[in-house]
C-alpha positions in Angstrom: -8.4 81.7 -219.9 -7.1 78.5 -218.4 -4.0 80.3 -217.2 -6.1 83.2 -215.7 -8.5 80.6 -213.9 -5.2 78.9 -212.5 -4.0 82.0 -211.2 -7.5 83.1 -209.7 -8.4 79.7 -207.9 -4.9 78.9 -206.7 -4.6 82.5 -205.5 -7.9 82.4 -203.9 -7.0 79.2 -202.1 -3.9 81.1 -200.8 -5.5 84.4 -199.9 -8.7 82.7 -198.6 -6.3 80.7 -196.1 -4.6 83.9 -195.1 -8.1 85.6 -194.6 -9.2 82.9 -192.3 -5.9 82.9 -190.4 -6.3 86.7 -189.9 -10.0 86.1 -189.0 -11.4 88.0 -192.0 -14.0 87.3 -194.4 -13.2 85.0 -197.5 -14.7 87.8 -199.7 -12.0 90.2 -198.5 -9.3 87.7 -199.7 -10.8 87.4 -203.1 -11.0 91.2 -203.6 -7.4 91.8 -202.3 -6.3 89.0 -204.7 -7.8 90.9 -207.8 -6.0 94.0 -206.6 -2.6 92.2 -206.5 -2.9 90.1 -209.6 -5.0 92.5 -211.8 -3.8 95.1 -214.3 -3.1 97.7 -211.7 -1.1 95.4 -209.5 1.3 92.7 -210.9 -0.6 92.6 -214.2 -0.7 88.6 -214.1 -4.4 88.8 -215.1 -5.1 91.6 -217.6 -8.4 90.6 -219.3 -10.7 91.7 -216.4 -13.5 92.4 -218.9 -13.7 88.7 -219.7 -13.4 87.7 -216.2 -16.3 90.1 -215.3 -18.6 88.9 -218.0 -18.1 85.3 -216.7 -18.4 86.2 -213.2 -21.8 87.8 -213.8 -23.2 84.3 -214.4 -22.7 83.8 -210.5 -24.9 86.7 -209.8 -27.5 85.2 -212.3 -27.4 81.9 -210.4 -27.6 83.8 -207.1 -30.8 85.5 -208.1 -32.4 82.3 -209.5 -31.7 80.6 -206.2 -33.3 83.5 -204.3 -36.4 83.1 -206.5 -36.5 79.4 -205.7 -37.0 80.2 -202.0 -40.0 82.6 -202.5 -43.5 81.8 -203.5 -45.1 84.5 -205.6 -47.9 85.1 -203.0 -45.5 85.4 -200.3 -43.3 87.8 -202.3 -46.3 90.2 -202.9 -47.0 90.4 -199.2 -43.4 91.1 -198.4 -43.1 93.9 -201.0 -46.1 95.6 -199.6 -44.6 95.6 -196.1 -41.3 97.0 -196.9 -42.2 99.5 -199.7 -42.3 102.5 -197.3 -39.1 101.4 -195.7 -37.2 101.0 -199.0 -38.3 104.4 -200.4 -37.5 106.2 -197.3 -34.1 104.7 -196.7 -33.2 105.1 -200.4 -34.0 108.8 -200.3 -31.8 109.3 -197.2 -28.8 107.3 -198.7 -29.1 109.2 -202.0 -29.1 112.6 -200.0 -26.0 111.5 -198.0 -24.1 110.4 -201.2 -24.9 113.7 -203.0 -23.6 115.7 -200.0 -20.4 113.9 -199.9 -19.9 114.1 -203.7 -20.6 117.8 -203.5 -18.0 118.3 -200.7 -15.7 116.3 -202.9 -15.9 119.0 -205.6 -18.2 117.2 -208.2 -20.7 119.2 -210.1 -24.5 118.9 -209.7 -25.0 116.2 -212.2 -22.1 113.9 -211.0 -23.2 114.5 -207.4 -26.7 113.5 -208.2 -25.7 110.3 -209.8 -23.2 109.3 -207.1 -26.1 110.0 -204.7 -28.3 107.6 -206.6 -25.5 104.9 -206.7 -25.5 105.1 -202.9 -29.2 104.2 -202.7 -28.6 100.3 -203.0 -27.3 97.6 -200.9 -25.5 94.4 -202.3 -27.6 91.6 -203.3 -24.5 89.3 -203.3 -23.1 90.4 -199.9 -26.5 90.4 -198.4 -27.5 86.9 -199.5 -24.1 85.2 -199.7 -23.5 85.8 -195.9 -27.0 84.9 -195.0 -27.2 81.3 -193.6 -29.8 79.1 -195.4 -31.9 78.7 -192.2 -32.4 82.5 -192.1 -33.0 82.8 -195.7 -35.6 80.2 -196.0 -37.5 80.1 -192.6 -36.9 83.4 -190.6 -38.7 86.8 -190.9 -35.3 88.5 -190.9 -34.4 86.7 -194.3 -37.7 87.6 -195.7 -37.3 91.3 -194.9 -33.8 91.4 -196.3 -35.1 89.9 -199.5 -38.0 92.1 -200.0 -35.8 95.2 -199.5 -33.2 94.0 -202.0 -35.9 93.1 -204.5 -37.6 96.7 -204.4 -34.0 98.2 -204.6 -33.2 96.1 -207.7 -36.6 97.5 -209.2 -35.6 100.9 -208.4 -32.1 100.1 -209.9 -33.8 98.8 -213.3 -35.8 101.9 -213.6 -32.8 104.2 -213.0 -30.7 102.3 -215.7 -33.6 102.5 -218.3 -33.7 106.3 -217.6 -29.8 106.7 -218.0 -29.9 104.6 -221.1 -32.7 106.6 -222.6 -31.0 109.9 -221.9 -28.1 108.8 -224.0 -30.1 108.0 -227.0 -33.1 109.0 -229.0 -35.4 106.8 -226.8 -38.1 108.4 -224.8 -37.8 107.8 -221.2 -41.4 107.5 -220.7 -42.0 105.0 -223.6 -39.2 102.8 -222.0 -41.0 102.9 -218.7 -44.2 102.0 -220.2 -42.5 99.1 -222.0 -41.3 97.9 -218.6 -44.8 98.0 -217.2 -46.2 96.1 -220.1 -43.5 93.6 -220.9 -42.6 92.5 -217.4 -46.1 91.0 -216.8 -45.9 89.3 -220.1 -42.6 87.8 -219.3 -44.0 86.6 -216.0 -47.0 85.0 -217.7 -44.8 83.4 -220.4 -42.5 81.9 -217.8 -45.5 80.7 -215.7 -47.1 79.0 -218.8 -43.9 77.5 -220.0 -43.3 76.2 -216.5 -46.8 74.6 -216.2 -47.1 73.1 -219.6 -43.5 72.0 -220.4 -41.0 72.3 -217.4 -43.1 70.6 -214.8 -44.2 67.7 -217.2 -40.6 66.9 -218.0 -39.5 67.1 -214.4 -42.4 64.8 -213.3 -41.4 62.3 -215.8 -37.7 62.2 -215.5 -37.2 63.5 -211.8 -35.3 60.4 -210.8 -32.4 61.1 -213.2 -30.6 63.8 -211.1 -28.2 64.8 -213.9 -31.2 65.6 -216.2 -32.9 67.7 -213.5 -29.6 69.6 -213.0 -29.3 70.2 -216.8 -33.0 71.3 -217.1 -32.6 73.6 -214.2 -29.5 75.4 -215.9 -31.6 75.5 -219.1 -34.5 77.0 -217.3 -32.5 79.6 -215.5 -30.2 80.7 -218.3 -33.1 80.6 -220.8 -35.5 82.9 -219.1 -32.5 85.1 -218.0 -31.6 85.5 -221.8 -35.2 86.0 -222.8 -35.4 88.9 -220.2 -32.3 90.4 -221.5 -33.5 90.2 -225.3 -36.6 92.3 -224.4 -34.8 94.8 -222.5 -34.5 93.7 -218.9 -31.3 92.4 -217.0 -30.3 88.7 -217.0 -30.7 88.9 -213.3 -34.3 90.0 -213.6 -34.9 87.0 -215.8 -33.2 84.7 -213.5 -35.3 85.8 -210.5 -38.5 85.2 -212.5 -37.2 81.8 -213.4 -36.8 81.0 -209.8 -40.0 82.1 -208.4 -42.0 80.4 -211.1 -40.5 77.0 -209.8 -40.6 77.9 -206.2 -43.8 76.0 -205.4 -42.4 72.9 -207.3 -41.4 70.0 -205.1 -38.2 69.7 -207.0 -37.1 73.4 -206.0 -35.1 72.3 -203.0 -33.0 69.8 -205.0 -32.3 72.4 -207.7 -31.3 75.0 -205.1 -28.8 72.6 -203.4 -27.4 71.3 -206.6 -26.6 74.9 -208.0 -24.9 76.3 -204.9 -21.3 75.0 -205.9 -21.7 76.4 -209.4 -22.9 79.8 -208.0 -19.9 80.0 -205.5 -17.5 79.1 -208.4 -18.5 82.2 -210.4 -18.8 84.5 -207.4 -15.3 83.9 -206.5 -14.5 85.4 -209.9 -17.0 88.2 -209.4 -15.1 89.5 -206.3 -11.6 88.9 -208.0 -12.9 91.1 -210.8 -14.1 93.7 -208.5 -10.7 94.1 -206.9 -8.8 93.7 -210.3 -10.8 96.5 -211.8 -9.9 99.3 -209.4 -7.5 101.6 -211.0 -5.2 102.7 -208.1 -3.4 105.2 -210.2 -6.6 107.2 -210.8 -7.3 107.8 -207.1 -4.9 110.6 -206.2 -7.4 113.3 -205.8 -10.4 111.3 -204.7 -9.2 108.5 -202.5 -9.8 110.3 -199.2 -13.4 111.6 -199.9 -14.2 108.1 -201.4 -13.0 106.3 -198.3 -15.0 108.7 -196.1 -18.2 108.2 -198.1 -17.6 104.4 -197.8 -17.2 104.8 -193.9 -20.3 106.9 -193.6 -22.3 104.3 -195.6 -21.1 101.7 -193.2 -22.2 103.7 -190.2 -25.4 105.4 -191.6 -27.1 102.4 -193.4 -27.6 100.3 -190.1 -28.8 103.3 -188.2 -31.3 104.4 -190.9 -32.5 100.8 -191.5 -33.0 100.3 -187.8 -34.9 103.4 -187.6 -37.2 102.8 -190.6 -38.0 99.1 -189.7 -38.8 99.9 -186.0 -41.2 102.6 -187.4 -43.1 99.9 -189.3 -43.3 97.6 -186.1 -40.4 95.6 -186.6 -38.2 94.7 -183.7 -35.1 96.7 -182.8 -33.0 93.5 -183.0 -34.3 92.6 -186.4 -33.8 96.3 -187.6 -30.2 96.2 -186.5 -29.4 93.0 -188.1 -30.9 94.0 -191.3 -29.3 97.3 -191.3 -25.7 95.6 -190.8 -26.4 92.9 -193.4 -27.6 95.7 -196.0 -24.9 98.3 -194.8 -23.1 98.5 -198.0 -23.2 99.8 -201.3 -24.0 97.6 -204.3 -22.9 96.0 -207.5 -25.8 98.1 -209.0 -23.9 101.1 -207.8 -20.9 100.1 -210.0 -23.5 99.3 -213.0 -25.3 102.6 -212.7 -22.1 104.8 -212.8 -20.7 102.6 -215.6 -23.9 103.1 -217.7 -23.8 106.9 -216.8 -20.3 107.1 -218.1 -21.2 105.4 -221.3 -24.1 107.7 -221.7 -21.6 110.7 -221.2 -23.6 111.9 -218.1 -20.6 111.8 -215.7 -16.9 112.0 -215.8 -14.4 109.1 -215.2 -13.5 110.4 -211.9 -16.9 110.0 -210.6 -16.9 106.4 -211.6 -13.6 105.7 -209.6 -15.1 107.6 -206.7 -18.0 105.3 -206.5 -15.9 102.2 -207.2 -13.6 102.8 -204.3 -16.5 103.7 -201.9 -18.2 100.5 -202.8 -15.1 98.5 -202.3 -14.5 100.0 -198.9 -18.2 99.1 -197.9 -17.9 95.5 -199.3 -14.7 94.9 -197.2 -16.1 96.6 -194.1 -19.6 95.3 -194.3 -18.5 91.6 -194.8 -16.0 92.0 -192.0 -18.6 93.4 -189.6 -21.3 90.7 -190.6 -18.9 87.6 -190.1 -17.8 88.9 -186.6 -21.3 89.8 -185.4 -23.9 87.5 -187.0 -24.3 83.9 -188.3 -22.9 83.4 -191.7 -21.7 80.3 -193.8 -18.2 81.7 -194.1 -17.9 82.9 -190.3 -14.3 82.6 -188.8 -15.9 81.5 -185.4 -17.3 78.2 -185.1 -20.0 79.6 -182.7 -21.4 81.9 -185.7 -20.9 79.5 -188.6 -24.3 78.4 -190.3 -24.9 77.2 -193.6 
């Protein structure tokens, strides 16, 4: 592990420098580094499963920080406003994905699951490339967050359905458990926050190291509890965040966890590149690249149209569309679960994997050149 970390972060520094010199996004440098050093490249880092497991902590912290910036009341308002937009756009993206998969020669079941994988946009790309000022204080950030949250809810339902399809579990029973257990988890987290967490914070808030430690325990504790009762770690982390969002200490927690989040996200993007099996792409690389390119073009247009129909400005619609104009880490998770459930063939997984990678690279490139981001190559657009 130490040797792997050495290769990843020294390599990330080198490739990150090359990316900035070439006026590219740092994210692209991390992904290319994974492709070069991973098991399908130079084979210097071979245990990508372990790297992936560790890097998922970055996603957990990302969702926790997202929750810290949203009060529950504001969240409910946002979700109501973007419900129609999210459902409409998801249906369109699924149809486009299904059409491309069918043209690529996949059977009906494979094509449908590939279409479902195309419904989602990346929480990581969407939030990592969003400046803090936009995330916290502007309507654009609020719209992006609410769309991503609704997509995450849809993704959780899809994953439950796939997991139930591969076992003796009844899908309706699992969905009913979701409806019952999620409010109970929210209630438990709120009660624990009010009667334990806030009392500890108010008593020892001057000891910054203790506040940092307590924040980590709170985030990972609720995340693990959520996973134990059938939800994802990311869902639990988000709940942990929104329950503390109204606390005066939320801003300090958010700032103190950013470096830790970025550490793990470097590993996430490395693992994404390292996991791409280049030797398995002989027959599907062209349609997969075409699907990724289509998503990059279609998603901004559809988001702009849908948001404009619900009275949002054209400028906000375009920016939201470009910032959400990629496929998602949930796309990868969905096809992996479907493969484990024997619902699709391995070629469909590689198809989605390459298409997602194309959208990650293309989307991050278009965002850093067009809109303010923390990692923009232009001083004019760099905002943290």
